[in-house]
N, C-alpha and C positions, 0 to 999 in steps of 0.2 A: 609432403611430396618430395620425391627424391630428386637428385641433381639431373639424372637422366630424363626424368619426366619434364623438368623445366627446359632442358635442352631440346627435347622433342617438341615441346610447345613453342619454343622460340623458332625452331625450324619451320614448323607449320605456319606460324604467323608471318615469317619472312617470305615463305613461298606464296602464301595468300596475298601478301602485299605486292609481290611480283606479278601475280595473276591479275591483280586489280589494274595494273598498267595497261592490260589489253582492253579494258573497258573505257579508257579515256578516248573521247571522240577525236577523230583524225583532224577535224578542223581546228581543234585546240592545239594539236601538235604542230600544225603548219604555221601557227602564229609566230612571227619573228621575235616578238617579245618573249614568248615561252622558250624558244630556242636559245635566246641570249641568257635567260635566267638559268636554264638547264646547264649551259656551258659554263657559266660563272660559278654555279654551285659545285660543279665537278672540279674546277680548278681549286676552289676553296677547300673542298674536302680532301683532295690529294695533297695540297700544301699543308694542311693541318695534320694529316696522317704522317707525312714526311717529317714534320717538326716533332711530333710526339715520339716517333720511332728514333729520332736523333738524340733527344735529350732525356728521355724517360728510361729508367731502369727499375723495374718493379714499381714501388711506391715513391721512389725518389727521383729528383732531377739531377743529372750528372753532366759534367763537361768532360768529354773524352775524345778519342780519335774520330768518332763519328761526326762530331761538330766540325772538325777540320776537313773531313772528307766532304761534308755538305758545302762548306765554304769554297773548297776547291772546285767542286762541281758547279757551284754558282758562278764562279769566275769564268769557268769554261763556257758556261751558257751565255755570259755577257759577251764573250768573244764569238758567239754563234758557232761554236764547235759542233760537229756532228754528235748524235746521241751516243754512239759507241765511244767516242773520245771523252765525252762527259763522264760516262760510267767508268772508263778505265782511269781517268784522272782522279776521280773520287776514290776508287778502290786503291790506286797507287798511293794517294795521300794518306789514306787510313793505314795502309800497310807500313808506310814510312814512319808515321806518327807512333804506331804501336811498337815498331822496331826501336824507336827512340825512347820508348818507355812511357809514353803518354797514353795510359789505358783508361 
């Protein structure tokens, strides 16, 4: 089976999984525990995606300007800065670290 067939199969499975969501009973979705679990899973998935994109480069783990940008954005979040300020602080930190030669 070629790569394109695997890709098409993965797309069909993902779309089918998405359609399965419409079959979930509404009473289950109104359950507060289910809402809490769904919210917690979303936070966990986004945090892990952020961390993987920060320290992974191909098959290796690297420490570069992205880690400094993430730390700067984290500090801005601790000070409850608006989202745009967090993004700009992270981007500015990455730019300055790369300018300083920390790639």
